All heavy atoms as an XYZ file, in Angstrom:
638
protein
N      56.379    -75.685     68.454
C      57.564    -76.260     69.046
C      57.589    -75.913     70.524
O      57.216    -74.814     70.907
C      58.813    -75.729     68.339
C      60.094    -76.207     68.982
S      61.563    -75.808     68.042
C      61.333    -76.852     66.622
N      58.033    -76.837     71.301
C      58.152    -76.660     72.736
C      59.199    -75.584     73.038
O      60.319    -75.641     72.526
C      58.567    -78.008     73.333
C      58.662    -77.983     74.818
O      59.248    -77.093     75.400
N      58.112    -79.002     75.426
N      58.830    -74.606     73.867
C      59.756    -73.512     74.148
C      61.003    -74.002     74.869
O      62.094    -73.444     74.686
C      59.096    -72.379     74.938
C      60.000    -71.190     74.895
C      60.894    -70.800     75.840
C      60.170    -70.280     73.804
N      61.597    -69.701     75.402
C      61.176    -69.362     74.161
C      59.563    -70.159     72.563
C      61.588    -68.339     73.319
C      59.975    -69.129     71.723
C      60.970    -68.236     72.118
N      60.912    -75.062     75.654
C      62.098    -75.611     76.323
C      63.152    -76.017     75.301
O      64.351    -75.857     75.532
C      61.728    -76.813     77.195
C      60.929    -76.423     78.425
O      61.051    -75.256     78.871
O      60.183    -77.273     78.932
N      62.702    -76.535     74.182
C      63.633    -76.913     73.120
C      64.294    -75.685     72.510
O      65.497    -75.686     72.223
C      62.894    -77.709     72.058
C      63.792    -78.225     70.987
C      63.079    -79.227     70.108
N      63.917    -79.503     68.952
C      63.463    -79.850     67.783
N      62.176    -80.021     67.596
N      64.273    -80.061     66.786
N      63.540    -74.634     72.309
C      64.102    -73.391     71.771
C      65.112    -72.820     72.758
O      66.216    -72.445     72.375
C      62.977    -72.371     71.474
C      62.079    -72.888     70.349
C      63.568    -71.000     71.119
C      60.821    -72.082     70.120
N      64.725    -72.784     74.029
C      65.624    -72.243     75.050
C      66.918    -73.055     75.128
O      68.004    -72.492     75.226
C      64.926    -72.235     76.407
C      65.729    -71.581     77.510
C      64.952    -71.460     78.803
O      63.808    -71.956     78.889
O      65.493    -70.863     79.737
N      66.802    -74.370     75.063
C      67.966    -75.226     75.155
C      68.907    -75.118     73.964
O      70.090    -75.428     74.068
N      68.374    -74.687     72.846
C      69.171    -74.537     71.616
C      69.164    -73.088     71.150
O      69.075    -72.818     69.953
C      68.611    -75.451     70.518
C      68.719    -76.902     70.873
O      69.813    -77.434     70.987
N      67.584    -77.545     71.082
N      69.229    -72.164     72.087
C      69.061    -70.749     71.792
C      70.013    -70.252     70.713
O      69.629    -69.488     69.829
C      69.203    -69.910     73.053
C      68.976    -68.464     72.796
C      69.889    -67.461     72.906
C      67.768    -67.829     72.360
N      69.327    -66.263     72.569
C      68.014    -66.463     72.231
C      66.493    -68.310     72.063
C      67.046    -65.561     71.830
C      65.509    -67.404     71.655
C      65.797    -66.054     71.541
N      71.264    -70.659     70.755
C      72.225    -70.174     69.753
C      71.769    -70.567     68.346
O      71.903    -69.798     67.410
C      73.624    -70.730     70.026
C      74.249    -70.196     71.281
C      74.546    -68.731     71.173
C      75.206    -68.235     72.437
N      75.284    -66.796     72.482
N      71.223    -71.756     68.212
C      70.723    -72.215     66.919
C      69.506    -71.412     66.476
O      69.391    -71.016     65.318
C      70.365    -73.695     67.005
C      69.741    -74.252     65.754
C      69.298    -75.698     65.935
O      69.601    -76.340     66.919
N      68.543    -76.190     64.964
N      68.582    -71.161     67.407
C      67.331    -70.499     67.053
C      67.423    -68.977     67.056
O      66.568    -68.307     66.494
C      66.210    -70.944     67.986
C      65.776    -72.360     67.746
C      66.025    -73.345     68.685
C      65.136    -72.715     66.571
C      65.640    -74.655     68.464
C      64.739    -74.022     66.335
C      64.996    -75.002     67.286
N      68.454    -68.422     67.675
C      68.529    -66.959     67.766
C      68.626    -66.310     66.390
O      68.133    -65.196     66.201
C      69.678    -66.519     68.666
O      70.928    -66.924     68.141
N      69.205    -66.999     65.425
C      69.245    -66.452     64.066
C      67.855    -66.329     63.474
O      67.537    -65.344     62.802
N      67.015    -67.313     63.738
C      65.631    -67.257     63.255
C      64.853    -66.157     63.974
O      64.017    -65.481     63.379
C      64.959    -68.609     63.439
C      65.553    -69.689     62.569
C      64.875    -71.011     62.798
C      65.552    -72.127     62.071
N      65.232    -72.217     60.669
N      65.138    -65.982     65.263
C      64.510    -64.897     66.024
C      64.924    -63.564     65.421
O      64.097    -62.670     65.222
C      64.898    -64.984     67.526
C      64.450    -63.739     68.273
C      64.306    -66.229     68.160
N      66.193    -63.430     65.092
C      66.702    -62.187     64.509
C      66.070    -61.919     63.151
O      65.772    -60.776     62.810
C      68.226    -62.268     64.384
C      68.881    -60.995     63.931
C      68.844    -59.945     65.039
N      69.395    -58.704     64.639
C      70.675    -58.382     64.717
N      71.540    -59.221     65.214
N      71.084    -57.208     64.325
N      65.832    -62.984     62.365
C      65.154    -62.810     61.073
C      63.732    -62.306     61.286
O      63.242    -61.474     60.535
C      65.109    -64.123     60.307
C      66.415    -64.523     59.695
C      66.312    -65.850     58.972
O      65.553    -66.735     59.358
N      67.090    -65.989     57.913
N      63.062    -62.853     62.291
C      61.660    -62.506     62.537
C      61.518    -61.101     63.112
O      60.635    -60.359     62.721
C      61.037    -63.525     63.484
C      59.564    -63.326     63.668
C      58.809    -63.417     62.360
O      58.967    -64.359     61.595
N      57.986    -62.434     62.077
N      62.358    -60.772     64.072
C      62.295    -59.475     64.741
C      63.622    -58.773     64.513
O      64.487    -58.727     65.390
C      61.995    -59.653     66.230
C      60.639    -60.228     66.493
C      59.447    -59.564     66.413
C      60.316    -61.573     66.867
N      58.412    -60.420     66.700
C      58.908    -61.656     66.995
C      61.075    -62.720     67.115
C      58.267    -62.835     67.354
C      60.429    -63.894     67.462
C      59.035    -63.942     67.582
N      63.788    -58.212     63.337
C      65.048    -57.629     62.894
C      65.541    -56.444     63.692
O      66.727    -56.101     63.619
N      64.667    -55.808     64.452
C      65.105    -54.676     65.261
C      65.823    -55.105     66.530
O      66.441    -54.270     67.185
C      63.907    -53.794     65.643
C      63.274    -53.058     64.483
C      62.125    -52.195     64.980
C      61.414    -51.491     63.860
N      60.286    -50.663     64.374
N      65.750    -56.389     66.866
C      66.455    -56.874     68.052
C      67.943    -56.971     67.736
O      68.332    -57.467     66.689
C      65.920    -58.242     68.491
C      64.460    -58.294     68.905
C      64.078    -59.716     69.312
C      64.173    -57.339     70.044
N      68.759    -56.497     68.663
C      70.204    -56.488     68.461
C      70.828    -57.777     68.980
O      70.185    -58.561     69.690
C      70.833    -55.300     69.210
O      70.661    -55.508     70.621
C      70.200    -53.972     68.788
N      72.092    -57.970     68.653
C      72.822    -59.108     69.203
C      72.859    -59.035     70.725
O      72.763    -60.058     71.400
C      74.240    -59.167     68.646
C      74.281    -59.581     67.179
O      73.332    -60.258     66.722
O      75.258    -59.229     66.498
N      72.990    -57.828     71.263
C      72.962    -57.663     72.725
C      71.608    -58.084     73.291
O      71.546    -58.700     74.356
C      73.266    -56.218     73.124
C      74.734    -55.856     72.937
O      75.576    -56.785     72.841
O      75.044    -54.650     72.891
N      70.529    -57.735     72.598
C      69.194    -58.165     73.030
C      69.130    -59.690     73.081
O      68.659    -60.266     74.056
C      68.101    -57.660     72.071
C      67.862    -56.169     72.152
O      68.086    -55.575     73.226
O      67.433    -55.597     71.128
N      69.600    -60.327     72.022
C      69.535    -61.787     71.948
C      70.382    -62.435     73.039
O      69.987    -63.447     73.615
C      69.960    -62.273     70.568
C      69.068    -61.824     69.415
C      69.621    -62.301     68.084
C      67.642    -62.286     69.605
N      71.537    -61.841     73.327
C      72.371    -62.354     74.421
C      71.661    -62.210     75.756
O      71.697    -63.114     76.588
C      73.717    -61.629     74.465
C      74.631    -62.006     73.311
O      74.382    -63.050     72.653
O      75.595    -61.259     73.059
N      71.007    -61.078     75.967
C      70.283    -60.829     77.211
C      69.087    -61.778     77.347
O      68.818    -62.308     78.424
C      69.797    -59.380     77.278
C      69.030    -59.036     78.539
S      68.267    -57.401     78.476
C      66.961    -57.680     77.315
N      68.377    -62.001     76.260
C      67.197    -62.868     76.269
C      67.600    -64.306     76.604
O      66.928    -64.966     77.405
C      66.474    -62.800     74.901
C      65.861    -61.418     74.711
C      65.410    -63.895     74.795
C      65.463    -61.098     73.270
N      68.667    -64.778     75.993
C      69.252    -66.093     76.279
C      68.213    -67.206     76.320
O      68.242    -68.077     77.181
C      70.047    -66.044     77.585
C      70.973    -67.236     77.747
O      71.435    -67.783     76.725
O      71.216    -67.647     78.901
N      67.247    -67.144     75.406
C      66.258    -68.207     75.281
C      65.047    -68.082     76.185
O      64.120    -68.882     76.085
N      65.026    -67.105     77.062
C      63.902    -66.959     77.994
C      62.731    -66.266     77.285
O      62.847    -65.137     76.816
C      64.342    -66.182     79.225
C      65.392    -66.941     80.043
C      65.775    -66.197     81.296
N      66.218    -64.836     81.046
C      67.502    -64.474     80.952
N      68.457    -65.346     81.085
N      67.801    -63.213     80.743
N      61.632    -66.962     77.243
C      60.442    -66.491     76.521
C      59.944    -65.139     77.047
O      59.599    -64.255     76.264
C      59.345    -67.549     76.614
C      58.125    -67.222     75.807
C      57.073    -68.296     75.936
N      55.880    -67.906     75.225
C      55.290    -68.643     74.300
N      55.773    -69.815     73.979
N      54.200    -68.210     73.707
N      59.879    -64.983     78.346
C      59.382    -63.725     78.921
C      60.311    -62.558     78.601
O      59.856    -61.435     78.391
C      59.162    -63.859     80.426
C      58.010    -64.775     80.788
C      56.702    -64.357     80.115
O      56.331    -63.191     80.078
N      56.005    -65.333     79.551
N      61.614    -62.819     78.571
C      62.569    -61.766     78.191
C      62.349    -61.365     76.737
O      62.379    -60.180     76.403
C      64.010    -62.246     78.391
C      64.412    -62.417     79.828
C      64.527    -61.098     80.568
O      64.894    -60.074     79.958
O      64.239    -61.093     81.779
N      62.125    -62.352     75.870
C      61.852    -62.063     74.463
C      60.585    -61.234     74.334
O      60.561    -60.227     73.621
C      61.735    -63.361     73.661
C      61.350    -63.216     72.180
C      62.352    -62.351     71.427
C      61.220    -64.591     71.533
N      59.547    -61.630     75.045
C      58.285    -60.883     74.988
C      58.493    -59.442     75.437
O      57.983    -58.506     74.808
C      57.226    -61.564     75.844
N      59.255    -59.262     76.497
C      59.515    -57.910     76.996
C      60.257    -57.054     75.991
O      59.938    -55.869     75.799
N      61.260    -57.627     75.343
C      62.017    -56.861     74.345
C      61.150    -56.535     73.127
O      61.234    -55.440     72.585
C      63.273    -57.621     73.907
C      64.360    -57.674     74.952
C      64.761    -56.317     75.484
N      65.311    -55.468     74.427
C      65.255    -54.143     74.423
N      64.695    -53.488     75.415
N      65.779    -53.463     73.438
N      60.315    -57.492     72.709
C      59.419    -57.225     71.580
C      58.478    -56.080     71.941
O      58.248    -55.178     71.134
C      58.639    -58.497     71.184
C      59.592    -59.527     70.585
C      57.515    -58.158     70.197
C      58.973    -60.894     70.388
N      57.948    -56.107     73.161
C      57.062    -55.030     73.605
C      57.773    -53.685     73.530
O      57.227    -52.709     73.005
C      56.632    -55.264     75.057
C      55.574    -56.308     75.251
C      55.264    -56.461     76.726
O      55.801    -57.348     77.371
N      54.424    -55.597     77.242
N      58.974    -53.624     74.073
C      59.711    -52.356     74.125
C      60.118    -51.865     72.744
O      59.917    -50.696     72.404
C      60.965    -52.518     74.986
C      60.674    -52.666     76.464
C      61.936    -52.872     77.270
O      62.985    -52.296     76.904
O      61.882    -53.622     78.258
N      60.691    -52.759     71.955
C      61.249    -52.350     70.665
C      60.164    -52.079     69.631
O      60.261    -51.136     68.852
C      62.250    -53.422     70.158
C      62.709    -53.130     68.748
C      63.441    -53.523     71.103
N      59.106    -52.887     69.634
C      58.069    -52.756     68.617
C      56.827    -52.012     69.106
O      55.921    -51.754     68.314
C      57.678    -54.135     68.076
C      58.747    -54.716     67.178
C      59.756    -55.518     67.702
C      58.764    -54.435     65.820
C      60.751    -56.040     66.894
C      59.749    -54.952     64.999
C      60.745    -55.743     65.541
O      61.726    -56.258     64.736
N      56.762    -51.705     70.392
C      55.638    -50.941     70.905
C      54.315    -51.676     70.852
O      53.287    -51.089     70.521
N      54.345    -52.981     71.139
C      53.120    -53.773     71.138
C      52.771    -54.169     72.572
O      53.580    -54.045     73.481
C      53.262    -55.045     70.254
C      53.528    -54.656     68.809
C      54.343    -55.972     70.770
N      51.554    -54.646     72.743
C      51.106    -55.081     74.069
C      51.735    -56.425     74.417
O      52.236    -57.141     73.540
C      49.576    -55.232     74.120
O      49.202    -56.296     73.227
C      48.869    -53.936     73.738
N      51.650    -56.785     75.678
C      52.143    -58.079     76.131
C      51.406    -59.198     75.407
O      52.024    -60.169     74.963
C      51.982    -58.221     77.639
C      52.489    -59.553     78.191
C      52.314    -59.629     79.685
C      52.857    -60.888     80.308
N      52.966    -62.070     79.530
N      50.091    -59.071     75.285
C      49.303    -60.088     74.588
C      49.749    -60.250     73.140
O      49.856    -61.372     72.628
C      47.811    -59.768     74.639
C      47.202    -59.990     76.005
O      47.805    -60.714     76.832
O      46.107    -59.449     76.258
N      50.005    -59.138     72.473
C      50.442    -59.198     71.077
C      51.827    -59.835     70.968
O      52.073    -60.650     70.070
C      50.453    -57.802     70.447
C      50.957    -57.778     69.017
C      50.144    -58.613     68.040
O      48.956    -58.857     68.255
O      50.742    -59.044     67.022
N      52.731    -59.476     71.868
C      54.068    -60.079     71.857
C      53.977    -61.584     72.086
O      54.623    -62.367     71.382
C      54.951    -59.421     72.922
N      53.160    -61.990     73.043
C      52.975    -63.422     73.308
C      52.392    -64.141     72.094
O      52.798    -65.256     71.765
C      52.077    -63.638     74.530
C      52.764    -63.291     75.840
O      54.016    -63.317     75.897
O      52.044    -63.011     76.811
N      51.449    -63.489     71.428
C      50.829    -64.065     70.240
C      51.868    -64.251     69.126
O      51.917    -65.301     68.477
C      49.692    -63.154     69.774
C      48.946    -63.637     68.561
C      47.819    -62.666     68.231
C      47.123    -63.022     66.943
N      46.098    -62.046     66.575
N      52.707    -63.245     68.925
C      53.751    -63.334     67.905
C      54.733    -64.459     68.224
O      55.146    -65.209     67.336
C      54.499    -62.008     67.786
C      53.702    -60.929     67.122
C      54.497    -59.649     66.950
O      55.725    -59.655     66.948
N      53.796    -58.534     66.797
N      55.094    -64.589     69.506
C      56.026    -65.644     69.908
C      55.402    -67.016     69.695
O      56.067    -67.940     69.220
C      56.475    -65.444     71.369
C      57.335    -64.181     71.471
C      57.240    -66.664     71.878
C      57.597    -63.729     72.895
N      54.134    -67.154     70.022
C      53.454    -68.435     69.825
C      53.417    -68.799     68.341
O      53.681    -69.946     67.963
C      52.035    -68.383     70.401
C      51.311    -69.703     70.333
C      51.994    -70.822     71.107
O      52.605    -70.556     72.159
O      51.935    -71.977     70.632
N      53.108    -67.834     67.488
C      53.119    -68.077     66.040
C      54.528    -68.448     65.572
O      54.691    -69.330     64.722
C      52.611    -66.863     65.263
C      51.136    -66.678     65.306
N      50.249    -67.609     64.818
C      50.383    -65.659     65.774
C      49.011    -67.174     64.994
N      49.069    -65.994     65.574
N      55.520    -67.767     66.116
C      56.904    -68.062     65.764
C      57.263    -69.507     66.117
O      57.803    -70.249     65.288
C      57.843    -67.092     66.480
C      59.293    -67.448     66.356
C      59.983    -67.213     65.180
C      59.968    -68.013     67.420
C      61.324    -67.551     65.063
C      61.308    -68.345     67.315
C      61.988    -68.115     66.136
N      56.964    -69.907     67.342
C      57.284    -71.265     67.786
C      56.558    -72.299     66.941
O      57.130    -73.323     66.561
C      56.945    -71.431     69.265
N      55.308    -72.023     66.603
C      54.537    -72.931     65.758
C      55.130    -72.997     64.358
O      55.192    -74.071     63.757
C      53.060    -72.485     65.694
O      52.536    -72.458     67.017
C      52.232    -73.415     64.835
N      55.593    -71.876     63.852
C      56.158    -71.853     62.501
C      57.440    -72.669     62.417
O      57.792    -73.162     61.352
C      56.406    -70.423     62.035
O      57.543    -69.862     62.674
N      58.135    -72.838     63.527
C      59.343    -73.661     63.518
C      58.993    -75.120     63.270
O      59.774    -75.862     62.682
C      60.104    -73.522     64.835
C      60.696    -72.149     65.111
C      61.316    -72.118     66.498
C      61.706    -71.755     64.057
N      57.812    -75.532     63.713
C      57.346    -76.894     63.472
C      56.892    -77.080     62.035
O      57.216    -78.055     61.385
C      56.172    -77.251     64.392
C      56.607    -77.498     65.818
O      57.763    -77.911     66.033
O      55.784    -77.294     66.715
N      56.116    -76.123     61.542
C      55.515    -76.274     60.220
C      56.359    -75.668     59.114
O      56.286    -76.098     57.980
C      54.126    -75.617     60.179
O      54.283    -74.203     60.374
C      53.205    -76.202     61.220
N      57.100    -74.631     59.457
C      57.905    -73.949     58.457
C      57.088    -73.201     57.429
O      57.613    -72.726     56.449
N      55.782    -73.079     57.661
C      54.930    -72.502     56.630
C      54.412    -71.105     56.961
O      53.845    -70.457     56.108
C      53.735    -73.417     56.375
O      52.951    -73.532     57.527
N      54.608    -70.655     58.200
C      54.105    -69.328     58.570
C      55.149    -68.594     59.386
O      55.931    -69.197     60.096
C      52.825    -69.441     59.379
C      51.699    -70.085     58.602
C      50.362    -69.869     59.266
N      49.328    -70.439     58.451
C      48.635    -69.760     57.542
N      48.862    -68.503     57.336
N      47.706    -70.355     56.835
N      55.129    -67.264     59.267
C      56.043    -66.474     60.082
C      55.390    -66.148     61.420
O      54.273    -66.603     61.702
C      56.488    -65.212     59.341
C      55.381    -64.201     59.130
O      54.285    -64.357     59.699
O      55.613    -63.230     58.382
N      56.067    -65.383     62.263
C      55.571    -65.121     63.618
C      54.295    -64.283     63.624
O      53.614    -64.221     64.641
C      56.640    -64.414     64.455
N      53.968    -63.668     62.516
C      52.731    -62.895     62.440
C      51.605    -63.720     61.830
O      50.510    -63.222     61.603
C      52.940    -61.614     61.631
C      53.983    -60.657     62.207
C      54.187    -59.480     61.261
C      53.591    -60.190     63.580
N      51.896    -64.994     61.567
C      50.872    -65.873     61.024
C      50.728    -65.811     59.518
O      49.844    -66.401     58.945
N      51.650    -65.112     58.853
C      51.572    -64.997     57.393
C      52.241    -66.209     56.747
O      53.222    -66.718     57.264
C      52.299    -63.732     56.931
C      51.702    -62.466     57.522
C      52.511    -61.264     57.121
N      53.869    -61.406     57.664
C      54.632    -60.391     58.001
N      54.219    -59.158     57.857
N      55.845    -60.580     58.483
N      51.710    -66.626     55.614
C      52.334    -67.714     54.876
C      53.685    -67.247     54.372
O      53.819    -66.137     53.861
C      51.472    -68.144     53.696
C      50.321    -69.000     54.100
C      49.791    -69.704     52.882
C      49.102    -70.937     53.360
N      49.558    -72.112     52.703
N      54.682    -68.107     54.505
C      56.003    -67.760     54.000
C      56.036    -67.927     52.493
O      55.244    -68.658     51.911
C      57.069    -68.610     54.673
O      56.876    -69.961     54.360
N      56.996    -67.299     51.870
C      57.092    -67.303     50.408
C      57.743    -68.572     49.888
O      57.816    -68.767     48.695
C      57.888    -66.083     49.948
N      58.232    -69.425     50.768
C      58.942    -70.636     50.328
C      58.057    -71.585     49.613
O      57.190    -72.166     49.794
C      59.614    -71.327     51.509
C      60.673    -70.455     52.110
O      61.152    -69.532     51.467
N      61.053    -70.735     53.337
């Protein structure tokens, strides 16, 4: 999915972001406000991963919104 679409509909997608990265708080989501780089930074800080890994997780997440078949880590969903 195009990140511009996610950013433009952040309130709608923030729940899915929260499901994927449960350690992110409501304050984090408000601060991120749909900005991909802000999300990557928070994932790095909260989960202790590299920038490349955070970007990879976000890319998988965005792709999973299109297919609905994989989570942000690339795992098949149970649905």
